[in-house]
GURODO-268584 format. One record per residue: residue number from 1; x, y, z of N, C-alpha, C, CB in turn. Coordinates in steps of 0.05 Angstrom, whole numbers, plus 5000, padded with zeros to 4 digits. Glycine has a CB too. Layout:
[r NUM,[X,Y,Z],[X,Y,Z],[X,Y,Z],[X,Y,Z]],
...
***
This chain:
[r 1,[4648,4676,4769],[4646,4658,4794],[4658,4674,4817],[4661,4629,4792]],
[r 2,[4644,4671,4841],[4656,4683,4864],[4669,4663,4882],[4636,4700,4879]],
[r 3,[4690,4670,4894],[4705,4652,4910],[4706,4659,4940],[4733,4650,4898]],
[r 4,[4713,4638,4956],[4715,4640,4985],[4744,4645,4990],[4706,4613,5000]],
[r 5,[4748,4660,5014],[4775,4665,5023],[4773,4664,5055],[4786,4693,5011]],
[r 6,[4797,4663,5064],[4799,4659,5095],[4818,4682,5104],[4812,4629,5105]],
[r 7,[4808,4695,5127],[4826,4714,5140],[4834,4738,5124],[4849,4700,5148]],
[r 8,[4818,4751,5110],[4828,4773,5092],[4839,4797,5108],[4805,4783,5073]],
[r 9,[4861,4808,5095],[4876,4832,5107],[4878,4855,5089],[4904,4824,5115]],
[r 10,[4877,4879,5102],[4887,4902,5088],[4910,4914,5099],[4867,4922,5085]],
[r 11,[4931,4916,5084],[4955,4932,5094],[4960,4957,5079],[4981,4915,5092]],
[r 12,[4961,4979,5093],[4968,5006,5082],[4997,5011,5091],[4947,5030,5093]],
[r 13,[5013,5018,5072],[5041,5029,5079],[5040,5058,5065],[5068,5007,5066]],
[r 14,[5041,5078,5081],[5040,5105,5070],[5065,5121,5079],[5014,5120,5078]],
[r 15,[5074,5138,5062],[5100,5152,5068],[5094,5183,5064],[5125,5142,5050]],
[r 16,[5107,5198,5082],[5105,5227,5080],[5127,5242,5091],[5080,5235,5093]],
[r 17,[5138,5262,5075],[5161,5276,5084],[5154,5293,5108],[5172,5293,5063]],
[r 18,[5173,5294,5128],[5167,5312,5151],[5165,5341,5142],[5189,5310,5173]],
[r 19,[5183,5349,5127],[5183,5378,5116],[5185,5379,5086],[5207,5395,5128]],
[r 20,[5175,5397,5075],[5179,5401,5046],[5207,5412,5040],[5157,5420,5035]],
[r 21,[5218,5405,5018],[5242,5416,5009],[5239,5444,5000],[5253,5400,4988]],
[r 22,[5260,5459,5002],[5256,5489,4995],[5249,5492,4965],[5283,5507,5001]],
[r 23,[5254,5472,4950],[5248,5474,4920],[5217,5468,4914],[5266,5453,4904]],
[r 24,[5203,5457,4935],[5175,5451,4930],[5160,5477,4927],[5164,5433,4952]],
[r 25,[5140,5478,4908],[5124,5500,4904],[5105,5507,4924],[5111,5498,4880]],
[r 26,[5095,5486,4939],[5077,5489,4959],[5088,5503,4982],[5066,5463,4965]],
[r 27,[5073,5524,4996],[5084,5541,5019],[5086,5524,5041],[5067,5566,5027]],
[r 28,[5108,5526,5058],[5114,5511,5079],[5091,5513,5101],[5142,5519,5089]],
[r 29,[5077,5537,5101],[5058,5541,5121],[5032,5523,5115],[5050,5572,5122]],
[r 30,[5028,5514,5091],[5007,5499,5083],[5011,5469,5085],[5002,5506,5058]],
[r 31,[5036,5459,5091],[5043,5432,5092],[5037,5419,5118],[5070,5429,5086]],
[r 32,[5022,5398,5117],[5014,5384,5139],[5033,5359,5147],[4986,5376,5135]],
[r 33,[5051,5364,5164],[5072,5343,5168],[5062,5318,5183],[5096,5356,5185]],
[r 34,[5037,5323,5196],[5025,5302,5213],[5001,5290,5198],[5015,5314,5240]],
[r 35,[5003,5292,5172],[4980,5284,5154],[4973,5253,5161],[4989,5289,5121]],
[r 36,[4994,5237,5162],[4990,5208,5167],[4973,5203,5191],[5017,5194,5171]],
[r 37,[4979,5215,5212],[4967,5211,5238],[4938,5220,5237],[4982,5226,5260]],
[r 38,[4932,5242,5221],[4905,5252,5219],[4889,5231,5201],[4905,5282,5206]],
[r 39,[4904,5217,5180],[4887,5199,5164],[4884,5173,5180],[4899,5193,5134]],
[r 40,[4900,5168,5198],[4896,5144,5215],[4871,5148,5232],[4920,5138,5234]],
[r 41,[4867,5172,5246],[4844,5175,5258],[4819,5174,5243],[4847,5196,5271]],
[r 42,[4819,5185,5219],[4795,5183,5200],[4787,5156,5194],[4801,5195,5174]],
[r 43,[4810,5136,5187],[4804,5113,5180],[4793,5096,5203],[4824,5102,5167]],
[r 44,[4804,5098,5228],[4797,5083,5249],[4766,5090,5256],[4817,5089,5273]],
[r 45,[4757,5113,5253],[4731,5121,5260],[4712,5105,5243],[4727,5153,5257]],
[r 46,[4718,5097,5217],[4702,5083,5202],[4697,5055,5211],[4712,5083,5177]],
[r 47,[4717,5044,5226],[4715,5018,5237],[4712,5015,5266],[4738,5004,5229]],
[r 48,[4706,5037,5278],[4698,5037,5308],[4725,5028,5321],[4670,5016,5316]],
[r 49,[4748,5035,5313],[4772,5028,5326],[4778,5051,5345],[4796,5021,5306]],
[r 50,[4782,5044,5370],[4785,5066,5394],[4813,5072,5400],[4771,5056,5422]],
[r 51,[4833,5055,5392],[4859,5058,5398],[4871,5082,5384],[4874,5033,5393]],
[r 52,[4883,5100,5400],[4896,5125,5390],[4927,5122,5390],[4886,5151,5407]],
[r 53,[4936,5138,5371],[4966,5139,5367],[4977,5160,5389],[4974,5149,5334]],
[r 54,[4995,5149,5407],[5008,5163,5427],[5038,5165,5419],[5004,5149,5454]],
[r 55,[5043,5189,5406],[5069,5190,5394],[5091,5208,5409],[5065,5199,5366]],
[r 56,[5116,5203,5407],[5134,5218,5418],[5148,5235,5398],[5153,5202,5433]],
[r 57,[5159,5261,5408],[5174,5278,5390],[5200,5270,5387],[5174,5303,5398]],
[r 58,[5212,5267,5363],[5239,5259,5360],[5250,5277,5341],[5243,5231,5352]],
[r 59,[5279,5280,5339],[5294,5296,5324],[5293,5282,5295],[5324,5299,5337]],
[r 60,[5294,5298,5272],[5295,5286,5247],[5321,5275,5241],[5287,5305,5228]],
[r 61,[5319,5252,5224],[5347,5242,5217],[5353,5213,5226],[5368,5260,5229]],
[r 62,[5337,5204,5241],[5340,5176,5250],[5314,5158,5243],[5345,5177,5283]],
[r 63,[5322,5132,5242],[5298,5114,5237],[5292,5105,5268],[5305,5086,5215]],
[r 64,[5265,5110,5275],[5256,5102,5301],[5228,5100,5303],[5265,5119,5321]],
[r 65,[5219,5080,5320],[5190,5077,5324],[5181,5101,5341],[5184,5050,5339]],
[r 66,[5155,5110,5333],[5145,5134,5345],[5124,5131,5368],[5134,5151,5324]],
[r 67,[5117,5105,5372],[5098,5100,5396],[5111,5106,5424],[5088,5071,5396]],
[r 68,[5103,5119,5440],[5111,5121,5467],[5112,5094,5480],[5093,5140,5482]],
[r 69,[5133,5087,5493],[5136,5061,5504],[5146,5039,5486],[5111,5053,5515]],
[r 70,[5148,5045,5461],[5158,5025,5442],[5185,5014,5449],[5159,5037,5413]],
[r 71,[5189,4989,5446],[5214,4975,5450],[5226,4962,5425],[5211,4954,5470]],
[r 72,[5251,4952,5426],[5260,4940,5401],[5245,4919,5392],[5285,4930,5404]],
[r 73,[5231,4903,5410],[5216,4880,5404],[5186,4884,5402],[5221,4860,5425]],
[r 74,[5178,4910,5405],[5149,4916,5408],[5145,4943,5399],[5138,4913,5436]],
[r 75,[5139,4947,5375],[5133,4974,5361],[5106,4977,5348],[5152,4980,5339]],
[r 76,[5089,4956,5354],[5063,4957,5342],[5041,4962,5363],[5057,4931,5327]],
[r 77,[5021,4977,5353],[4996,4983,5370],[4973,4963,5360],[4988,5015,5367]],
[r 78,[4965,4946,5378],[4944,4926,5371],[4918,4943,5369],[4941,4901,5393]],
[r 79,[4901,4934,5351],[4876,4948,5345],[4852,4929,5344],[4879,4964,5318]],
[r 80,[4829,4937,5352],[4802,4923,5353],[4782,4940,5342],[4793,4914,5381]],
[r 81,[4762,4930,5326],[4740,4946,5316],[4719,4928,5304],[4751,4967,5295]],
[r 82,[4702,4942,5289],[4679,4928,5277],[4680,4933,5245],[4651,4938,5291]],
[r 83,[4675,4913,5233],[4670,4916,5201],[4641,4913,5195],[4686,4894,5184]],
[r 84,[4630,4935,5181],[4602,4934,5176],[4599,4922,5148],[4590,4962,5178]],
[r 85,[4585,4900,5145],[4579,4886,5121],[4556,4901,5107],[4570,4858,5127]],
[r 86,[4556,4896,5081],[4536,4909,5065],[4506,4901,5068],[4543,4904,5038]],
[r 87,[4502,4878,5084],[4476,4869,5092],[4468,4879,5120],[4474,4839,5091]],
[r 88,[4486,4895,5132],[4481,4904,5159],[4492,4894,5182],[4457,4903,5162]],
[r 89,[4504,4868,5180],[4518,4855,5200],[4542,4866,5205],[4521,4829,5195]],
[r 90,[4550,4864,5233],[4577,4874,5238],[4594,4852,5250],[4576,4899,5258]],
[r 91,[4618,4851,5241],[4637,4830,5254],[4660,4841,5264],[4645,4808,5235]],
[r 92,[4673,4825,5283],[4697,4835,5295],[4722,4836,5275],[4703,4817,5318]],
[r 93,[4736,4856,5278],[4763,4860,5262],[4783,4865,5283],[4762,4886,5241]],
[r 94,[4809,4855,5278],[4832,4864,5291],[4854,4877,5273],[4843,4842,5305]],
[r 95,[4876,4885,5284],[4894,4896,5266],[4920,4905,5284],[4881,4920,5248]],
[r 96,[4932,4925,5269],[4957,4935,5284],[4965,4961,5268],[4983,4912,5283]],
[r 97,[4978,4978,5284],[4990,5005,5273],[5020,5007,5278],[4975,5031,5286]],
[r 98,[5034,5016,5259],[5064,5020,5263],[5073,5046,5251],[5079,4996,5249]],
[r 99,[5072,5067,5270],[5081,5092,5262],[5112,5092,5267],[5066,5115,5278]],
[r 100,[5125,5105,5243],[5156,5106,5246],[5163,5131,5237],[5172,5083,5231]],
[r 101,[5189,5140,5244],[5203,5158,5229],[5227,5144,5212],[5212,5179,5247]],
[r 102,[5229,5149,5189],[5251,5140,5171],[5266,5159,5161],[5243,5126,5150]],
[r 103,[5287,5171,5177],[5306,5191,5169],[5289,5219,5164],[5322,5180,5141]],
[r 104,[5283,5226,5141],[5270,5254,5135],[5240,5248,5132],[5281,5268,5107]],
[r 105,[5229,5225,5136],[5200,5222,5130],[5188,5206,5153],[5194,5207,5103]],
[r 106,[5159,5208,5152],[5142,5194,5170],[5132,5168,5154],[5116,5213,5181]],
[r 107,[5127,5147,5168],[5114,5121,5154],[5093,5111,5172],[5136,5098,5148]],
[r 108,[5074,5100,5161],[5051,5089,5173],[5045,5063,5161],[5027,5107,5171]],
[r 109,[5049,5041,5179],[5038,5016,5169],[5012,5008,5186],[5059,4993,5170]],
[r 110,[4992,5006,5171],[4964,5003,5183],[4953,4978,5171],[4944,5029,5176]],
[r 111,[4944,4961,5189],[4931,4934,5180],[4903,4932,5194],[4951,4907,5188]],
[r 112,[4885,4921,5181],[4860,4912,5193],[4852,4886,5179],[4837,4934,5190]],
[r 113,[4841,4870,5194],[4836,4841,5186],[4814,4827,5201],[4863,4824,5190]],
[r 114,[4802,4807,5185],[4785,4788,5201],[4805,4769,5211],[4763,4774,5184]],
[r 115,[4803,4765,5238],[4824,4749,5249],[4820,4718,5240],[4824,4752,5280]],
[r 116,[4843,4703,5246],[4843,4675,5238],[4829,4660,5259],[4871,4664,5234]],
[r 117,[4833,4669,5283],[4819,4654,5304],[4803,4674,5321],[4839,4639,5322]],
[r 118,[4781,4665,5336],[4765,4681,5351],[4753,4663,5373],[4743,4694,5334]],
[r 119,[4757,4667,5396],[4747,4651,5421],[4759,4622,5417],[4713,4650,5423]],
[r 120,[4784,4619,5411],[4796,4595,5406],[4782,4578,5385],[4798,4581,5430]],
[r 121,[4771,4591,5366],[4758,4575,5344],[4767,4588,5318],[4725,4575,5347]],
[r 122,[4773,4576,5297],[4779,4583,5272],[4754,4597,5260],[4788,4560,5256]],
[r 123,[4759,4622,5249],[4739,4637,5237],[4731,4624,5213],[4747,4665,5231]],
[r 124,[4706,4630,5200],[4696,4622,5176],[4709,4632,5153],[4670,4629,5175]],
[r 125,[4709,4616,5129],[4715,4626,5103],[4693,4649,5096],[4715,4602,5083]],
[r 126,[4701,4668,5083],[4683,4689,5073],[4684,4693,5044],[4690,4715,5086]],
[r 127,[4663,4703,5035],[4663,4712,5006],[4683,4735,5001],[4635,4722,4998]],
[r 128,[4697,4733,4979],[4717,4752,4972],[4705,4781,4969],[4730,4743,4946]],
[r 129,[4680,4781,4964],[4668,4809,4959],[4667,4825,4987],[4636,4807,4946]],
[r 130,[4676,4812,5008],[4680,4826,5034],[4700,4849,5031],[4690,4805,5057]],
[r 131,[4716,4844,5012],[4740,4868,5006],[4723,4894,5000],[4762,4861,4977]],
[r 132,[4699,4893,4991],[4685,4919,4986],[4678,4935,5013],[4657,4912,4969]],
[r 133,[4676,4919,5037],[4668,4933,5062],[4695,4941,5075],[4649,4913,5082]],
[r 134,[4719,4933,5065],[4744,4941,5077],[4752,4968,5069],[4766,4923,5071]],
[r 135,[4739,4981,5050],[4747,5009,5037],[4723,5026,5035],[4760,5006,5007]],
[r 136,[4708,5031,5060],[4688,5050,5060],[4695,5078,5049],[4678,5052,5085]],
[r 137,[4681,5089,5034],[4687,5117,5023],[4714,5120,5011],[4684,5139,5044]],
[r 138,[4724,5099,5003],[4750,5097,4989],[4773,5108,5004],[4748,5111,4965]],
[r 139,[4768,5102,5032],[4785,5113,5053],[4816,5105,5050],[4775,5104,5080]],
[r 140,[4820,5084,5037],[4849,5075,5034],[4863,5081,5010],[4851,5048,5038]],
[r 141,[4850,5097,4992],[4861,5102,4965],[4878,5128,4968],[4838,5106,4943]],
[r 142,[4897,5129,4949],[4914,5154,4950],[4900,5181,4946],[4934,5153,4929]],
[r 143,[4875,5180,4934],[4857,5203,4931],[4850,5216,4959],[4831,5195,4916]],
[r 144,[4849,5196,4979],[4843,5205,5005],[4867,5209,5025],[4824,5186,5016]],
[r 145,[4887,5191,5022],[4909,5193,5038],[4927,5217,5030],[4923,5167,5038]],
[r 146,[4932,5218,5005],[4949,5241,4993],[4974,5248,5004],[4935,5265,4993]],
[r 147,[4988,5227,5013],[5015,5229,5025],[5037,5237,5005],[5022,5201,5038]],
[r 148,[5060,5254,5013],[5074,5266,4993],[5093,5245,4977],[5088,5288,5005]],
[r 149,[5097,5222,4992],[5114,5200,4979],[5095,5177,4971],[5136,5188,5000]],
[r 150,[5072,5180,4973],[5056,5159,4961],[5050,5136,4979],[5069,5149,4936]],
[r 151,[5041,5114,4969],[5033,5092,4988],[5032,5066,4971],[5005,5096,5002]],
[r 152,[5034,5044,4987],[5028,5017,4977],[5006,5004,4993],[5054,5000,4977]],
[r 153,[4989,4992,4978],[4966,4975,4990],[4971,4945,4984],[4937,4985,4979]],
[r 154,[4971,4930,5004],[4974,4901,5003],[4948,4886,5013],[5000,4893,5019]],
[r 155,[4936,4870,4995],[4913,4855,5003],[4922,4827,5008],[4891,4856,4983]],
[r 156,[4918,4814,5029],[4925,4788,5033],[4902,4770,5041],[4946,4787,5052]],
[r 157,[4900,4745,5036],[4882,4725,5042],[4892,4698,5039],[4860,4726,5028]],
[r 158,[4881,4679,5056],[4887,4651,5054],[4868,4639,5031],[4883,4637,5082]],
[r 159,[4877,4621,5015],[4861,4606,4998],[4852,4578,5010],[4876,4602,4974]],
[r 160,[4828,4572,5008],[4818,4548,5018],[4834,4525,5002],[4787,4548,5014]],
[r 161,[4832,4501,5011],[4847,4480,4997],[4840,4474,4970],[4845,4456,5010]],
[r 162,[4813,4476,4963],[4806,4471,4935],[4818,4491,4915],[4777,4471,4933]],
[r 163,[4818,4519,4923],[4832,4537,4906],[4860,4535,4906],[4825,4561,4912]],
[r 164,[4871,4526,4926],[4901,4522,4929],[4913,4502,4906],[4907,4511,4959]],
[r 165,[4897,4484,4902],[4904,4465,4884],[4898,4468,4851],[4891,4443,4895]],
[r 166,[4885,4492,4848],[4880,4501,4821],[4893,4527,4814],[4852,4504,4817]],
[r 167,[4917,4527,4803],[4931,4552,4800],[4920,4569,4778],[4960,4548,4794]],
[r 168,[4902,4557,4761],[4891,4575,4739],[4871,4594,4751],[4876,4559,4715]],
[r 169,[4863,4591,4774],[4842,4613,4785],[4854,4632,4802],[4820,4601,4801]],
[r 170,[4880,4629,4808],[4894,4650,4826],[4891,4677,4813],[4924,4644,4831]],
[r 171,[4896,4681,4789],[4895,4710,4778],[4867,4719,4780],[4905,4712,4747]],
[r 172,[4849,4705,4774],[4820,4711,4774],[4812,4719,4800],[4804,4689,4764]],
[r 173,[4822,4704,4823],[4814,4711,4850],[4826,4739,4856],[4823,4690,4871]],
[r 174,[4852,4741,4848],[4867,4766,4855],[4853,4790,4840],[4900,4764,4846]],
[r 175,[4845,4787,4815],[4830,4808,4801],[4804,4816,4815],[4823,4799,4772]],
[r 176,[4790,4795,4826],[4765,4801,4839],[4769,4814,4867],[4749,4775,4842]],
[r 177,[4792,4808,4879],[4800,4823,4906],[4802,4851,4900],[4828,4813,4919]],
[r 178,[4818,4858,4878],[4822,4887,4870],[4798,4901,4864],[4840,4889,4846]],
[r 179,[4782,4888,4847],[4757,4900,4836],[4736,4904,4860],[4745,4881,4812]],
[r 180,[4732,4885,4879],[4717,4890,4900],[4727,4910,4919],[4712,4868,4913]],
[r 181,[4751,4910,4926],[4764,4932,4943],[4758,4959,4931],[4795,4929,4945]],
[r 182,[4761,4964,4907],[4758,4989,4892],[4729,4995,4888],[4773,4987,4864]],
[r 183,[4714,4976,4893],[4684,4982,4886],[4677,4986,4858],[4675,5006,4901]],
[r 184,[4690,4972,4840],[4690,4977,4812],[4670,4953,4802],[4722,4978,4797]],
[r 185,[4652,4959,4786],[4638,4939,4773],[4646,4928,4746],[4613,4948,4770]],
[r 186,[4664,4946,4733],[4677,4938,4709],[4706,4934,4714],[4672,4958,4686]],
[r 187,[4719,4912,4708],[4745,4905,4710],[4762,4924,4695],[4748,4879,4702]],
[r 188,[4754,4935,4670],[4768,4953,4654],[4776,4977,4672],[4751,4961,4630]],
[r 189,[4759,4984,4692],[4764,5008,4705],[4787,5006,4727],[4740,5018,4717]],
[r 190,[4794,4981,4731],[4814,4976,4752],[4843,4978,4742],[4809,4948,4764]],
[r 191,[4863,4985,4760],[4889,4983,4750],[4900,4959,4736],[4904,4989,4769]],
[r 192,[4917,4961,4715],[4923,4934,4701],[4941,4918,4719],[4938,4938,4672]],
[r 193,[4941,4894,4713],[4963,4874,4724],[4990,4883,4711],[4956,4842,4716]],
[r 194,[5010,4888,4730],[5036,4896,4720],[5053,4871,4718],[5049,4917,4737]],
[r 195,[5053,4855,4738],[5068,4830,4739],[5057,4809,4761],[5099,4837,4744]],
[r 196,[5066,4788,4759],[5060,4766,4780],[5082,4745,4784],[5034,4751,4771]],
[r 197,[5081,4734,4806],[5102,4715,4811],[5096,4703,4836],[5129,4726,4811]],
[r 198,[5115,4690,4851],[5116,4673,4876],[5134,4690,4895],[5128,4642,4872]],
[r 199,[5124,4691,4920],[5140,4705,4944],[5137,4684,4965],[5128,4736,4954]],
[r 200,[5157,4673,4976],[5159,4653,4995],[5139,4631,4993],[5157,4664,5020]],
[r 201,[5138,4623,4967],[5118,4599,4958],[5091,4602,4957],[5121,4576,4974]],
[r 202,[5083,4631,4956],[5052,4635,4952],[5051,4659,4929],[5034,4645,4983]],
[r 203,[5030,4656,4913],[5029,4674,4889],[5024,4704,4898],[5007,4666,4870]],
[r 204,[5036,4722,4883],[5032,4750,4890],[5027,4765,4865],[5056,4762,4904]],
[r 205,[5009,4786,4863],[5003,4799,4838],[5007,4830,4846],[4970,4790,4827]],
[r 206,[5017,4843,4824],[5021,4871,4826],[5006,4888,4805],[5050,4877,4825]],
[r 207,[4991,4906,4815],[4973,4922,4797],[4982,4951,4798],[4942,4919,4805]],
[r 208,[4980,4961,4773],[4986,4991,4771],[5014,4992,4759],[4985,5007,4802]],
[r 209,[5017,5014,4742],[5046,5018,4728],[5062,5035,4748],[5045,5035,4698]],
[r 210,[5086,5025,4757],[5102,5039,4777],[5108,5067,4774],[5125,5027,4780]],
[r 211,[5116,5075,4750],[5126,5101,4745],[5105,5123,4737],[5145,5098,4725]],
[r 212,[5078,5114,4739],[5059,5131,4733],[5039,5137,4756],[5046,5121,4712]],
[r 213,[5031,5165,4755],[5012,5169,4775],[4985,5160,4769],[5011,5196,4781]],
[r 214,[4971,5145,4786],[4945,5136,4783],[4926,5140,4807],[4946,5109,4776]],
[r 215,[4901,5139,4800],[4882,5144,4823],[4885,5121,4843],[4852,5147,4813]],
[r 216,[4890,5099,4835],[4890,5076,4853],[4916,5071,4864],[4880,5052,4840]],
[r 217,[4939,5081,4856],[4965,5078,4867],[4975,5050,4859],[4966,5083,4898]],
[r 218,[4988,5039,4876],[5000,5012,4875],[4987,4992,4894],[5029,5012,4880]],
[r 219,[4977,4970,4881],[4963,4951,4898],[4976,4922,4892],[4930,4952,4892]],
[r 220,[4982,4908,4915],[4990,4881,4911],[4968,4863,4926],[5021,4877,4923]],
[r 221,[4966,4839,4913],[4950,4820,4924],[4967,4795,4929],[4927,4814,4906]],
[r 222,[4968,4784,4953],[4984,4762,4961],[4967,4739,4973],[5004,4772,4981]],
[r 223,[4963,4718,4959],[4946,4696,4967],[4962,4673,4979],[4930,4687,4943]],
[r 224,[4958,4669,5004],[4976,4650,5020],[4963,4622,5014],[4976,4657,5054]],
[r 225,[4985,4605,5008],[4982,4575,5007],[4992,4563,5031],[4995,4563,4983]],
[r 226,[4977,4546,5044],[4985,4534,5069],[4969,4507,5072],[4980,4554,5093]],
[r 227,[4970,4497,5098],[4955,4475,5106],[4942,4480,5131],[4971,4451,5107]],
[r 228,[4918,4465,5137],[4904,4467,5162],[4917,4449,5181],[4874,4460,5160]],
[r 229,[4928,4458,5203],[4941,4439,5221],[4928,4442,5249],[4973,4443,5222]],
[r 230,[4911,4423,5257],[4896,4424,5281],[4879,4449,5281],[4915,4423,5305]],
[r 231,[4866,4456,5258],[4849,4478,5261],[4864,4505,5255],[4837,4477,5290]],
[r 232,[4889,4505,5251],[4902,4529,5246],[4917,4529,5220],[4919,4536,5268]],
[r 233,[4916,4549,5206],[4929,4551,5179],[4960,4557,5185],[4915,4575,5160]],
[r 234,[4974,4546,5170],[5006,4554,5170],[5018,4557,5143],[5024,4532,5185]],
[r 235,[5033,4577,5136],[5044,4582,5111],[5068,4595,5114],[5027,4596,5093]],
[r 236,[5090,4588,5097],[5117,4603,5101],[5112,4632,5093],[5141,4591,5082]],
[r 237,[5094,4638,5073],[5093,4666,5063],[5083,4684,5088],[5072,4669,5035]],
[r 238,[5062,4674,5101],[5051,4692,5124],[5068,4694,5145],[5025,4683,5135]],
[r 239,[5084,4672,5151],[5103,4671,5174],[5125,4691,5169],[5115,4643,5178]],
[r 240,[5135,4691,5145],[5158,4709,5137],[5148,4738,5135],[5171,4699,5109]],
[r 241,[5124,4742,5125],[5115,4768,5125],[5113,4780,5151],[5091,4770,5114]],
[r 242,[5101,4766,5171],[5101,4776,5200],[5129,4781,5211],[5087,4756,5220]],
[r 243,[5146,4762,5205],[5174,4763,5218],[5191,4786,5204],[5189,4732,5214]],
[r 244,[5187,4792,5181],[5203,4812,5167],[5186,4838,5161],[5213,4800,5141]],
[r 245,[5165,4842,5177],[5145,4863,5175],[5162,4892,5169],[5125,4864,5203]],
[r 246,[5179,4898,5189],[5194,4923,5188],[5210,4927,5165],[5211,4925,5209]],
[r 247,[5221,4904,5152],[5238,4905,5130],[5219,4912,5107],[5253,4878,5126]],
[r 248,[5196,4899,5104],[5176,4906,5085],[5173,4937,5083],[5150,4894,5094]],
[r 249,[5168,4950,5106],[5163,4979,5108],[5187,4991,5095],[5159,4989,5138]],
[r 250,[5208,4984,5103],[5235,4997,5092],[5236,4994,5063],[5263,4984,5105]],
[r 251,[5230,4970,5054],[5232,4963,5026],[5212,4981,5010],[5227,4931,5021]],
[r 252,[5187,4985,5018],[5167,4999,5006],[5176,5030,5008],[5139,4993,5019]],
[r 253,[5186,5038,5030],[5195,5066,5032],[5217,5071,5009],[5207,5073,5062]],
[r 254,[5236,5056,5007],[5257,5059,4988],[5246,5060,4961],[5276,5038,4991]],
[r 255,[5227,5042,4957],[5213,5041,4929],[5200,5067,4923],[5192,5019,4926]],
[r 256,[5186,5078,4942],[5170,5101,4939],[5188,5125,4935],[5153,5106,4963]],
[r 257,[5211,5127,4947],[5230,5148,4947],[5239,5147,4916],[5255,5144,4968]],
[r 258,[5247,5124,4907],[5259,5122,4881],[5239,5132,4857],[5269,5091,4877]],
[r 259,[5213,5122,4862],[5191,5126,4842],[5188,5156,4842],[5163,5110,4849]],
[r 260,[5186,5168,4867],[5181,5199,4869],[5203,5214,4857],[5177,5208,4898]],
[r 261,[5227,5206,4858],[5251,5221,4849],[5249,5220,4818],[5279,5209,4861]],
[r 262,[5241,5195,4805],[5237,5193,4778],[5218,5210,4769],[5230,5167,4771]],
[r 263,[5194,5212,4780],[5172,5228,4772],[5179,5258,4772],[5147,5223,4790]],
[r 264,[5196,5268,4794],[5202,5295,4793],[5222,5301,4770],[5212,5303,4821]],
[r 265,[5239,5280,4765],[5260,5285,4744],[5246,5288,4718],[5282,5261,4743]],
[r 266,[5225,5275,4712],[5209,5277,4690],[5196,5305,4687],[5188,5255,4691]],
[r 267,[5185,5312,4711],[5173,5339,4711],[5194,5361,4705],[5159,5345,4737]],
[r 268,[5214,5360,4718],[5236,5380,4714],[5246,5382,4686],[5259,5373,4732]],
[r 269,[5248,5358,4674],[5256,5353,4645],[5234,5369,4627],[5258,5319,4638]],
[r 270,[5210,5363,4633],[5187,5374,4617],[5187,5406,4620],[5158,5361,4628]],
[r 271,[5191,5414,4645],[5194,5444,4648],[5215,5454,4634],[5197,5453,4675]],
[r 272,[5241,5443,4637],[5263,5454,4624],[5261,5456,4593],[5287,5438,4631]],
[r 273,[5250,5432,4583],[5244,5430,4556],[5225,5454,4544],[5231,5403,4551]],
[r 274,[5205,5457,4558],[5184,5478,4552],[5194,5506,4553],[5162,5475,4571]],
[r 275,[5213,5509,4575],[5225,5535,4580],[5244,5543,4560],[5239,5536,4606]],
[r 276,[5260,5525,4551],[5282,5530,4531],[5273,5531,4504],[5304,5510,4533]],
[r 277,[5256,5511,4497],[5248,5508,4469],[5219,5520,4462],[5248,5477,4462]],
[r 278,[5205,5527,4484],[5180,5536,4481],[5159,5519,4466],[5183,5560,4469]],
[r 279,[5168,5492,4471],[5150,5472,4461],[5153,5467,4428],[5120,5480,4468]],
[r 280,[5175,5479,4417],[5181,5476,4388],[5198,5452,4384],[5194,5502,4375]],
[r 281,[5184,5432,4377],[5197,5406,4371],[5217,5406,4348],[5177,5387,4365]],
[r 282,[5212,5419,4328],[5228,5422,4304],[5255,5435,4311],[5213,5439,4284]],
[r 283,[5253,5458,4329],[5278,5469,4336],[5295,5450,4352],[5273,5494,4351]],
[r 284,[5281,5434,4369],[5295,5414,4387],[5310,5396,4369],[5275,5397,4405]],
[r 285,[5296,5383,4349],[5305,5361,4331],[5330,5375,4314],[5277,5350,4311]],
[r 286,[5327,5398,4307],[5348,5411,4290],[5374,5416,4307],[5337,5440,4278]],
[r 287,[5370,5422,4331],[5393,5428,4349],[5406,5401,4356],[5383,5444,4376]],
[r 288,[5389,5380,4360],[5402,5356,4365],[5418,5343,4342],[5382,5339,4374]],
[r 289,[5409,5350,4316],[5423,5340,4292],[5450,5357,4291],[5405,5344,4265]],
[r 290,[5450,5384,4300],[5473,5398,4298],[5494,5387,4319],[5468,5427,4301]],
[r 291,[5482,5378,4343],[5502,5367,4363],[5514,5340,4354],[5487,5364,4391]],
[r 292,[5499,5325,4339],[5510,5299,4328],[5532,5305,4310],[5489,5283,4312]],
[r 293,[5528,5326,4292],[5551,5333,4273],[5575,5338,4286],[5546,5356,4258]],
[r 294,[5578,5347,4309],[5603,5355,4325],[5615,5331,4336],[5597,5375,4348]],
[r 295,[5602,5305,4335],[5615,5283,4348],[5637,5274,4328],[5593,5259,4355]],
[r 296,[5663,5269,4336],[5686,5260,4320],[5678,5232,4309],[5713,5259,4337]],
[r 297,[5684,5229,4282],[5679,5205,4269],[5706,5192,4259],[5659,5211,4246]],
[r 298,[5706,5166,4262],[5730,5153,4256],[5731,5147,4225],[5732,5125,4273]],
***
């Protein structure tokens, strides 16, 4: 069964080190510190978004908005473009971009969406298969972005009242959002559901294993539950997400740093193990047995 949704959104949160560490094997001359801004241009071209990032140069080490003219209360660049649907029709989309420096790294928050209101009128509900059109040429996936610290994808949409009242279909709707976004015909080829819960009173689903490298990275689906008030939807989840948007960026940044550090630690352990033991598991077990023999016993 295919479901209807209202005002679908794509949120990309991507993170990239300004400079490689001296321990990284990739040559510094090959490292593209401005990768996120190049990817922004590439993605915008697919949606006929004309707004360009006009960024200021800042010294490394601070958390600061990078848009020229940004203020404490306004760090976002509004976006407008067109979404090409699979039947040839084009519809208006809006969005926002938020380029930041967070200490030793760059961050890009990029959102495109079908707006909730257009010409003072509530936009129509759409089939959730529209998520296929939000990811042309897999442009939002890690295989294309390839940022050094990885990324988070967040898909959001409002549920119509009928679906809001039936919690049994929420996971099925979230699964279909991911499947359509990834362009997969087989659900088995999609990242597995890792966990689900409620955030600010609306269901949220996390796909992908956090500590494993995957083609699809990490994807969240957040389905907003609210009510139609005089033609406008209102929900605590959506309001809080907008209000705390910068905090979400910081939270996802810290999360990616921790995951990256864990992945590197596993790689270092594997290299050390291979270098010391040459892959001889029996020698390793024998040595660990001798180590245990040295532990004092009562």
